[in-house]
Backbone bond lengths (Angstrom), bond angles and torsions (degrees), N, CA, C in turn:
res aa  C-N    CA-C-N  psi(-1)  N-CA   C-N-CA  omega(-1)  CA-C   N-CA-C  phi
1 V - - - 1.435 - - 1.521 110.05 -
2 Q 1.345 114.53 133.88 1.459 117.74 179.14 1.573 108.86 -135.40
3 L 1.344 112.48 135.31 1.426 119.14 170.98 1.517 109.65 -121.48
4 Q 1.357 115.09 121.69 1.454 119.03 -173.91 1.545 105.70 -114.64
5 A 1.297 120.00 113.65 1.398 123.80 -179.72 1.557 108.43 -97.99
6 Y 1.330 118.17 142.34 1.452 122.51 176.26 1.478 111.24 -156.03
7 G 1.370 114.90 169.25 1.426 116.67 178.77 1.526 115.96 113.68
8 G 1.397 115.75 -7.30 1.445 119.33 -179.54 1.479 110.64 -72.02
9 G 1.334 113.01 176.59 1.495 119.66 179.18 1.441 111.00 162.40
10 L 1.373 114.86 -170.40 1.476 123.17 -179.55 1.512 107.83 -100.24
11 V 1.331 117.54 132.16 1.439 122.78 -179.87 1.540 108.66 -142.93
12 Q 1.274 116.84 152.50 1.458 119.31 175.06 1.537 112.75 -81.91
13 A 1.265 115.67 157.42 1.469 119.50 177.88 1.531 113.20 -54.25
14 W 1.287 118.73 141.33 1.434 126.97 -173.44 1.526 114.68 75.70
15 G 1.371 116.93 2.25 1.399 122.91 175.66 1.480 114.09 -83.88
16 Y 1.301 118.07 -170.21 1.443 120.75 -175.41 1.489 112.18 -141.44
17 L 1.315 117.32 154.05 1.493 124.21 174.44 1.521 107.15 -142.56
18 R 1.271 116.71 157.63 1.458 122.84 173.81 1.509 107.39 -127.02
19 L 1.305 116.66 115.33 1.477 123.00 176.55 1.522 107.18 -95.24
20 S 1.344 114.17 148.16 1.455 121.58 173.94 1.442 110.18 -136.71
21 C 1.364 116.20 155.72 1.445 123.76 178.00 1.474 107.05 -137.27
22 A 1.359 114.66 123.35 1.441 120.49 178.34 1.544 108.98 -100.63
23 A 1.269 118.56 130.73 1.472 125.46 -177.06 1.520 109.76 -109.53
24 A 1.265 112.56 143.49 1.550 118.34 178.51 1.542 106.06 -147.39
25 G 1.399 110.97 141.72 1.461 117.35 174.45 1.482 113.91 90.24
26 L 1.336 119.16 14.67 1.439 120.16 175.51 1.496 109.48 -145.24
27 P 1.351 118.05 154.47 1.480 119.03 177.63 1.536 109.50 -75.82
28 F 1.306 115.15 85.66 1.436 127.66 -165.57 1.514 111.20 -49.79
29 R 1.359 119.24 -45.89 1.480 120.84 -167.44 1.541 110.25 -66.10
30 I 1.313 119.28 -21.26 1.509 117.26 -178.57 1.503 110.00 -98.57
31 Y 1.284 118.05 4.94 1.478 121.19 176.46 1.525 115.33 -93.85
32 G 1.314 118.25 135.61 1.423 122.04 168.21 1.577 108.78 -73.71
33 M 1.276 117.21 135.54 1.453 121.64 -177.84 1.565 109.57 -119.55
34 A 1.199 118.23 147.28 1.437 122.80 -177.46 1.571 112.50 -149.62
35 W 1.289 111.01 160.05 1.484 121.18 171.24 1.507 109.47 -116.94
36 F 1.295 116.88 133.88 1.425 123.48 172.86 1.492 108.01 -125.20
37 R 1.308 118.37 163.22 1.455 121.66 176.47 1.511 111.13 -139.95
38 Q 1.339 114.62 155.94 1.462 122.46 176.26 1.440 110.99 -134.92
39 A 1.306 120.90 114.92 1.417 124.98 176.48 1.541 108.82 -88.64
40 P 1.330 118.52 159.82 1.468 121.01 -178.42 1.546 111.08 -59.67
41 G 1.302 115.10 128.08 1.462 121.00 178.82 1.537 114.76 77.38
42 K 1.346 117.05 6.08 1.446 118.63 -178.43 1.563 112.38 -123.63
43 D 1.279 116.78 159.81 1.387 119.88 178.96 1.554 112.35 -70.91
44 R 1.259 117.67 156.43 1.515 121.04 175.51 1.511 108.19 -68.07
45 E 1.322 115.66 136.27 1.461 119.43 -176.97 1.538 109.98 -131.03
46 F 1.376 113.26 154.53 1.409 120.92 177.90 1.485 111.60 -71.61
47 V 1.386 115.95 141.78 1.435 120.35 178.06 1.542 111.49 -117.22
48 A 1.327 116.65 -54.64 1.452 123.29 -179.55 1.484 112.46 -157.15
49 A 1.312 115.76 160.21 1.506 121.10 -179.83 1.449 109.07 -148.42
50 I 1.362 114.07 159.78 1.505 117.19 -179.64 1.543 107.24 -154.37
51 H 1.321 111.77 142.98 1.511 118.63 166.22 1.504 101.10 -141.01
52 D 1.289 119.34 -101.52 1.450 117.88 170.72 1.476 114.26 -102.26
53 S 1.359 112.17 5.09 1.437 123.44 169.38 1.536 109.08 -140.90
54 T 1.242 118.65 -179.13 1.480 123.30 -176.48 1.515 113.20 -126.28
55 D 1.311 113.91 158.96 1.477 119.00 177.86 1.541 106.31 -143.89
56 Y 1.289 119.93 139.97 1.391 123.21 178.38 1.534 113.27 -131.30
57 A 1.291 115.73 147.68 1.460 119.70 169.71 1.514 108.76 -69.75
58 D 1.282 117.32 147.15 1.489 120.43 -175.23 1.556 110.79 -57.85
59 F 1.314 118.94 -36.94 1.469 122.53 -174.54 1.561 112.34 -70.21
60 V 1.386 117.30 -6.40 1.452 115.86 178.84 1.571 111.97 -122.67
61 K 1.273 116.40 -1.05 1.430 120.37 -179.92 1.525 110.49 -61.49
62 G 1.365 114.30 130.96 1.449 119.62 -177.56 1.532 113.80 87.60
63 R 1.297 115.80 -11.48 1.527 118.57 179.91 1.463 113.06 -117.32
64 F 1.330 117.79 -37.65 1.442 124.10 177.65 1.503 112.69 -104.70
65 T 1.393 115.71 148.30 1.411 119.80 175.36 1.521 108.68 -133.81
66 I 1.264 120.05 128.50 1.483 124.08 177.10 1.532 106.73 -100.95
67 S 1.325 112.36 143.84 1.468 116.65 177.94 1.552 108.09 -151.31
68 R 1.288 116.20 164.00 1.468 118.53 -179.17 1.541 108.85 -140.81
69 D 1.312 115.60 148.66 1.488 121.85 173.28 1.528 105.61 -121.90
70 N 1.281 113.03 104.76 1.528 120.91 -177.88 1.537 108.67 -67.22
71 A 1.281 119.56 -29.03 1.478 119.89 -179.95 1.526 111.40 -73.48
72 K 1.289 115.96 -25.86 1.472 118.46 179.82 1.540 114.67 -108.34
73 N 1.324 113.79 1.20 1.432 120.05 176.44 1.597 109.33 58.77
74 T 1.299 115.30 46.27 1.443 118.62 -179.03 1.541 110.93 -134.64
75 V 1.276 115.12 149.41 1.467 124.22 174.21 1.529 107.51 -124.26
76 S 1.315 116.36 141.73 1.436 119.09 -175.60 1.514 110.41 -131.20
77 L 1.316 115.58 158.08 1.461 122.75 176.93 1.512 108.54 -134.95
78 Q 1.344 114.04 106.60 1.438 118.90 176.87 1.493 106.76 -87.26
79 M 1.353 116.57 122.67 1.432 121.46 -178.43 1.525 111.48 -116.48
80 N 1.276 116.75 114.19 1.476 124.58 -179.86 1.495 110.00 -112.23
81 N 1.386 112.85 160.85 1.471 117.71 -178.09 1.484 115.62 48.38
82 L 1.319 113.20 49.38 1.460 117.20 -176.55 1.507 113.08 -65.72
83 K 1.298 115.91 147.51 1.468 123.57 -179.42 1.535 110.52 -118.94
84 P 1.282 120.06 156.08 1.475 118.82 178.73 1.471 112.54 -58.64
85 E 1.357 119.33 -29.03 1.434 120.33 176.25 1.502 116.57 -73.54
86 D 1.318 117.04 -0.18 1.457 122.35 172.79 1.544 113.04 -87.81
87 T 1.383 111.64 -2.65 1.444 116.74 -179.79 1.492 111.53 -66.72
88 A 1.307 118.40 123.00 1.515 122.95 -173.89 1.592 106.60 -174.30
89 V 1.282 110.45 170.16 1.479 117.08 163.63 1.518 108.87 -88.98
90 Y 1.290 117.36 128.26 1.479 123.37 -176.91 1.531 108.80 -103.71
91 Y 1.367 113.83 128.67 1.449 121.06 178.85 1.516 110.13 -115.57
92 C 1.320 114.24 141.15 1.465 120.39 165.87 1.490 110.07 -95.66
93 A 1.323 115.62 149.16 1.486 119.86 -178.81 1.524 108.24 -144.43
94 A 1.361 112.46 155.19 1.497 117.75 179.81 1.553 109.05 -134.71
95 R 1.325 112.25 142.38 1.428 119.98 176.11 1.523 109.52 -136.11
96 F 1.288 115.59 145.46 1.478 120.01 176.45 1.537 110.13 -68.25
97 G 1.349 112.77 126.64 1.475 117.25 178.56 1.549 110.47 93.86
98 Y 1.304 114.55 -148.69 1.452 118.71 -173.35 1.543 110.03 -77.89
99 Y 1.324 112.92 165.03 1.468 117.80 -175.45 1.562 108.57 -78.53
100 S 1.252 112.92 170.83 1.525 122.63 177.65 1.462 107.94 -147.86
101 R 1.352 115.24 155.07 1.467 120.15 172.15 1.525 111.81 -84.33
102 S 1.278 116.80 -11.15 1.474 124.19 -176.88 1.483 112.60 -86.30
103 Q 1.313 119.91 112.96 1.464 121.35 179.13 1.526 113.63 -59.79
104 M 1.307 116.30 -23.78 1.453 121.18 179.89 1.554 112.69 -67.23
105 R 1.290 115.99 -18.64 1.443 122.08 -178.33 1.531 113.55 -88.01
106 Y 1.290 118.77 0.27 1.470 123.56 -174.54 1.537 109.66 -102.70
107 E 1.287 113.01 127.31 1.532 117.29 -175.93 1.504 112.83 -87.10
108 Y 1.303 117.55 -28.46 1.481 120.39 -176.78 1.518 112.93 -126.69
109 W 1.329 114.95 141.94 1.426 123.05 -176.85 1.506 113.72 -132.21
110 G 1.359 118.66 143.12 1.390 121.49 172.92 1.499 109.07 -83.30
111 Q 1.335 117.20 177.84 1.433 123.16 -173.38 1.573 114.07 -82.62
112 G 1.339 116.39 -12.44 1.419 119.16 -179.66 1.499 113.71 95.73
113 T 1.309 116.24 146.20 1.473 121.61 175.44 1.494 108.88 -135.82
114 Q 1.297 116.11 134.32 1.520 120.87 -173.32 1.523 108.96 -83.23
115 V 1.376 109.30 131.19 1.518 116.78 172.58 1.554 104.63 -118.74
116 T 1.278 114.73 128.86 1.452 121.85 178.50 1.519 110.55 -128.58
117 V 1.290 116.28 118.62 1.481 123.82 -178.48 1.500 109.59 -111.76
118 S 1.352 114.06 117.07 1.443 119.82 -178.80 1.558 109.97 -95.16
119 S 1.319 111.26 148.37 1.473 118.76 -176.63 1.522 110.35 -87.31
């Protein structure tokens, strides 16, 4: 199984980025997919998840949108109105069945993509 995350970069505050994660080697449509992030000096935290419904951390509601394309085995995270506090390494993750907010429940992880938001 491979998860390849991409799309990170440097953006100014109030800007936008779109992250994507390509999955290979698993029956994608039955897996719950999620994005987590880890800022410097902080624990990794839940951002958003999707199966046949979606879930968002409170701090991204209204700004971020998670989506998936089961035909292309990809999950994306559209991030709008970015803030400096969104700066982190963003990871995609996959778990068999429904999604979870707990990172311990995810079997597979991508390598992470850096998002830096300047003020």
